[in-house]
C-alpha positions in Angstrom: 80.8 94.1 75.6 83.2 91.8 77.5 86.3 93.2 79.2 88.5 91.7 76.4 86.5 93.3 73.7 86.7 96.7 75.5 90.5 96.2 75.9 91.0 95.3 72.2 88.8 98.3 71.1 91.0 100.6 73.3 94.2 99.2 71.8 92.9 99.6 68.3 91.3 103.0 68.4 92.7 105.0 71.4 96.2 106.6 71.3 98.3 104.6 73.9 99.1 107.5 76.2 98.1 105.8 79.4 99.3 102.7 81.3 96.1 100.9 81.8 95.1 98.6 84.7 93.0 95.6 83.7 89.7 96.9 84.8 86.8 98.6 82.9 84.6 100.5 85.4 81.0 100.9 84.5 79.3 102.2 87.7 80.1 103.5 91.2 78.7 104.8 94.4 80.9 107.1 96.7 84.2 105.2 97.1 83.0 101.9 95.6 83.1 101.0 91.9 82.1 98.0 89.8 83.7 96.8 86.5 82.1 95.3 83.5 82.2 91.8 85.0 80.6 93.0 88.2 83.7 92.9 90.4 83.6 95.4 93.2 86.5 97.8 94.1 87.3 100.2 96.9 88.5 103.3 95.1 91.4 105.4 96.7 91.9 107.3 93.4 88.7 109.4 93.0 89.6 109.6 89.3 93.1 111.1 90.3 91.4 113.6 92.8 88.5 114.5 90.6 85.5 112.8 92.3 85.6 115.0 95.4 82.1 113.7 96.4 82.7 110.2 95.2 80.9 108.5 92.4 77.3 109.4 91.6 76.6 111.6 94.6 72.8 112.0 94.6 72.7 115.8 95.2 75.3 116.4 92.5 73.7 114.1 90.1 70.3 115.7 90.5 71.8 119.2 90.0 73.6 118.1 86.8 70.5 116.4 85.5 68.3 119.3 86.2 70.6 121.7 84.4 70.9 119.4 81.5 67.1 119.5 81.1 67.2 123.3 81.0 70.1 124.5 78.9 73.4 122.5 78.4 75.6 125.1 76.8 75.5 128.8 75.7 77.6 131.2 73.8 79.9 133.2 76.2 78.4 136.4 74.7 75.6 135.8 77.1 75.4 135.7 80.9 75.0 132.2 82.6 73.4 132.4 86.1 74.8 129.1 87.2 78.3 130.3 86.3 78.0 133.7 87.8 76.7 132.3 91.0 79.5 129.7 91.0 82.0 132.5 90.5 80.7 134.3 93.6 80.6 131.2 95.8 84.2 130.2 94.6 85.4 133.7 95.3 83.9 133.7 98.8 85.3 130.3 99.7 88.8 131.2 98.5 89.1 134.9 99.5 89.9 135.8 95.8 88.0 138.4 93.7 87.3 137.2 90.2 87.4 133.9 88.2 88.1 132.8 84.6 86.6 129.4 83.8 88.0 126.8 81.4 88.1 123.0 81.1 91.3 121.7 82.8 94.2 122.4 85.2 96.6 123.0 82.3 94.3 125.6 80.8 93.9 127.3 84.2 97.7 127.5 84.6 98.0 128.8 81.1 95.6 131.6 82.1 97.7 132.3 85.3 100.8 132.6 83.2 99.1 135.0 80.8 97.9 137.1 83.9 101.4 137.2 85.2 103.0 138.2 81.8 100.3 140.9 81.3 101.2 142.2 84.8 104.9 142.4 83.9 104.4 143.7 80.3 105.0 147.4 81.0 108.3 146.9 82.7 109.5 144.1 80.3 109.2 141.3 82.9 108.1 138.1 81.4 109.9 135.2 83.1 108.2 132.9 85.6 110.1 131.0 88.3 108.8 127.5 89.1 110.2 124.8 91.3 112.2 121.7 90.4 110.1 118.6 90.7 106.9 120.5 90.0 104.1 119.6 87.6 101.8 122.2 86.0 100.3 120.5 83.0 100.9 118.8 79.5 100.4 121.7 77.0 103.7 122.9 75.6 103.7 126.0 77.9 102.7 124.2 81.1 105.3 121.4 80.3 107.8 124.3 80.2 106.5 125.5 83.5 107.0 121.9 84.9 110.3 121.5 86.6 111.0 118.0 85.6 113.3 117.4 82.5 111.7 113.9 82.0 108.6 115.6 80.7 110.5 118.0 78.4 112.8 115.9 76.4 110.5 114.5 73.7 108.8 117.9 72.9 111.5 120.4 72.5 111.6 123.3 71.9 109.2 124.4 74.7 107.8 127.8 75.4 110.7 130.1 76.7 110.6 132.2 79.8 110.7 129.8 82.6 113.5 129.5 85.2 113.7 126.8 87.9 114.6 126.9 91.6 114.8 124.6 94.5 111.9 124.4 97.0 113.0 126.0 100.3 115.8 128.0 98.7 114.6 131.6 99.2 118.0 133.0 98.6 118.3 131.2 95.3 114.8 132.5 94.2 115.7 136.0 95.3 118.8 135.9 93.1 116.6 135.1 90.1 114.3 138.1 90.7 116.4 140.5 88.7 113.6 142.5 87.2 112.9 140.1 84.4 110.5 137.9 86.5 106.8 138.6 86.6 105.6 135.6 88.7 106.6 132.7 90.9 104.4 129.6 90.4 104.3 126.7 92.9 102.2 123.9 94.3 101.6 123.8 98.1 102.1 120.0 97.8 103.9 118.7 94.8 101.5 116.0 93.7 103.1 114.2 90.6 106.4 115.1 92.0 105.9 112.6 94.9 103.3 114.1 97.3 105.8 116.6 98.8 104.4 119.4 101.0 106.1 122.8 101.0 107.6 124.0 104.3 105.4 126.7 105.9 108.2 129.0 106.6 109.4 128.7 102.9 105.9 129.5 101.6 105.5 132.4 104.0 108.9 133.8 103.2 108.2 133.4 99.5 105.0 135.3 99.7 106.8 138.2 101.5 109.6 138.1 98.9 107.1 138.4 96.1 105.5 141.4 97.6 108.8 143.1 98.2 109.9 142.5 94.6 106.5 143.3 93.0 106.3 139.8 91.6 103.0 137.8 91.5 102.6 134.7 93.7 100.8 132.1 91.6 99.5 129.0 93.3 98.7 125.8 91.4 95.8 124.1 93.4 94.8 121.8 90.5 95.4 118.8 92.8 95.5 120.3 96.2 92.4 122.5 96.0 88.7 122.0 96.8 89.1 120.4 100.2 91.8 117.9 99.3 94.3 118.9 102.0 91.8 119.8 104.7 91.4 123.5 103.8 89.2 124.7 100.8 92.5 125.6 99.2 95.8 124.4 100.5 97.3 127.9 100.7 94.7 128.8 103.4 96.5 126.3 105.6 99.8 128.1 105.0 98.6 131.6 106.0 99.4 133.4 102.7 97.3 135.3 100.2 98.3 134.6 96.6 97.7 136.9 93.7 96.5 134.1 91.4 95.2 130.6 92.2 94.4 127.8 89.8 92.1 124.9 90.3 90.5 122.0 88.4 90.1 118.3 89.2 87.7 118.2 92.1 85.9 121.5 91.4 83.0 120.1 89.3 82.8 116.7 90.9 83.7 114.7 87.8 82.8 117.1 84.9 85.6 119.0 83.0 86.2 122.3 84.6 89.2 124.5 85.5 89.3 128.0 87.0 91.9 130.7 87.4 91.1 133.1 90.3 92.7 136.5 90.8 92.9 138.9 93.7 91.2 142.2 93.8 94.1 144.2 92.3 94.1 142.0 89.3 90.4 142.0 88.7 90.5 144.0 85.5 93.9 142.9 84.1 92.4 141.0 81.3 90.2 142.8 78.8 87.6 141.3 76.4 89.4 139.2 73.8 92.6 138.6 75.7 91.4 135.2 77.1 88.5 132.8 76.3 87.2 129.3 76.3 84.3 127.8 74.3 83.3 125.4 77.0 84.5 127.4 79.9 81.8 128.0 82.5 79.5 125.5 81.0 76.1 125.6 82.8 76.0 121.8 83.5 79.6 121.8 84.9 78.8 124.9 86.9 75.7 123.4 88.4 77.7 120.4 89.5 80.5 122.7 90.8 78.1 124.7 92.9 77.1 121.5 94.9 80.8 120.7 95.4 81.8 124.2 96.5 78.8 124.5 98.9 79.4 121.1 100.5 83.2 121.2 100.6 83.5 124.8 101.9 81.5 123.8 105.1 84.0 123.9 108.0 82.6 120.7 109.4 83.2 119.0 106.1 86.8 120.2 106.0 87.3 119.0 109.6 86.1 115.6 108.5 88.8 115.6 105.7 91.5 116.4 108.2 90.2 113.6 110.5 90.1 111.0 107.8 93.6 112.1 106.6 95.0 111.6 110.2 93.2 108.1 110.4 94.9 107.1 107.1 98.2 108.2 108.3 98.0 106.5 111.7 97.0 103.1 110.1 99.6 103.4 107.3 102.5 104.3 109.6 101.6 101.2 111.7 102.2 98.9 108.8 105.7 97.3 109.0 106.2 97.4 105.3 105.8 101.2 105.2 108.9 103.4 105.4 107.1 106.8 105.8 103.9 108.7 105.0 103.7 112.2 103.8 101.1 114.6 102.5 98.2 116.8 103.8 94.6 115.8 104.4 93.4 113.2 102.0 96.5 113.7 99.7 98.7 110.9 100.9 102.0 109.5 99.7 103.3 106.2 101.0 107.0 105.1 100.7 107.3 101.4 100.9 110.4 99.7 102.4 110.9 96.9 99.9 108.1 96.6 97.4 107.7 98.5 94.0 104.9 100.9 94.1 103.8 100.2 90.5 103.7 96.5 91.2 101.7 97.0 94.4 99.2 99.1 92.3 98.6 96.2 90.0 98.2 93.7 92.8 95.9 95.9 94.7 93.5 96.2 91.6 93.5 92.3 91.4 92.5 92.3 95.1 89.8 94.9 94.7 91.5 98.2 95.7 92.3 101.1 93.3 95.3 103.2 94.1 97.8 105.5 92.4 101.5 106.1 92.3 103.6 109.3 92.4 107.1 108.5 91.3 108.4 105.8 93.8 105.5 106.3 96.2 102.0 104.8 96.5 99.5 107.7 96.4 96.0 107.8 97.8 93.5 110.5 96.7 90.2 108.9 97.9 86.8 110.7 97.7 86.5 113.3 100.4 83.2 111.6 101.3 84.8 108.2 101.9 83.2 106.2 104.8 84.9 104.7 107.7 83.8 101.3 106.5 85.4 101.8 103.1 88.6 103.3 104.6 89.1 100.2 106.8 88.2 97.7 104.0 90.6 99.4 101.5 93.4 99.6 104.1 92.9 95.9 105.0 93.3 95.0 101.3 96.4 97.2 101.0 98.0 95.5 104.2 97.2 92.1 102.7 98.9 92.9 99.4 102.0 94.3 101.2 102.2 91.1 103.2 102.3 88.8 100.1 
């Protein structure tokens, strides 16, 4: 099919929920991708932080193919050795105790919310505090958890029981903890909100406050997790121990998977029948995830992510058209002085560079395995577009 045929087919048969860029990608290798017409791109998106090991990583692809040739899916009445091994490896990498597997970040956050409400059930605590400018998913409940009215207005009424606070305002959050709150949910770096890292003293103070008030600390690591910020999970770089952690995106290297991890004291809070997912813990996705977790949890790998992030930051901050750069590791937001981020995204695609936006910022989420050559080539394209 030609690109135009693909575009027309999309317009005719796919709900128009995405703002598309004029490119139909058909193959890739690490941080490079090619479209249906053979045009090559440097990819600074990694599928919005999903392709942690880049496109078509050989070890990952072999593990997925091998598992597909054995058993592709099984009823969750039965044990899956790939999934049980993944649960152990993920628990060891995170410092958490047990995992529930699902298919997406929104589902993982739904599970975290259920855990918190179950925890508060006996004392009648059901509310969850989230932060203004947060993003936690697109189901009705995770939309309600999202602290941005723009996502709410077309889908009212949303699930009740969420109250919102300002990041950094410990006193304001403490005032909300009146006995009706069972959990506080936050991102260590607000991704869709504009790549805004939380202040370390705020996060540490919030963790202590939650302990004092017997409120669960829930950390949404859907975008920040699995090495993205230079720690396996971003909270590990903040020196806190959450009660519940969610992840998705990069966990299975490109296959649909989410996970909700709980601490030791919550290991038995959910009983059979209280939560489930038909495809959760799928053996093929688990096989791919095991490769990702093993590779990304290596301290040398994480150090390379931090080094690459520092390199991006140094080069971007030296560009005259850049006002500031913020983020952690390879989760990078770039505020431009004069140009519109969305227009720059379109121009970069034409020039052979795939990037993202986050509100008014340009956003980079490249594969964690991106090479020096691809970083330099992509940054050169970005600089050229900014100079136009």
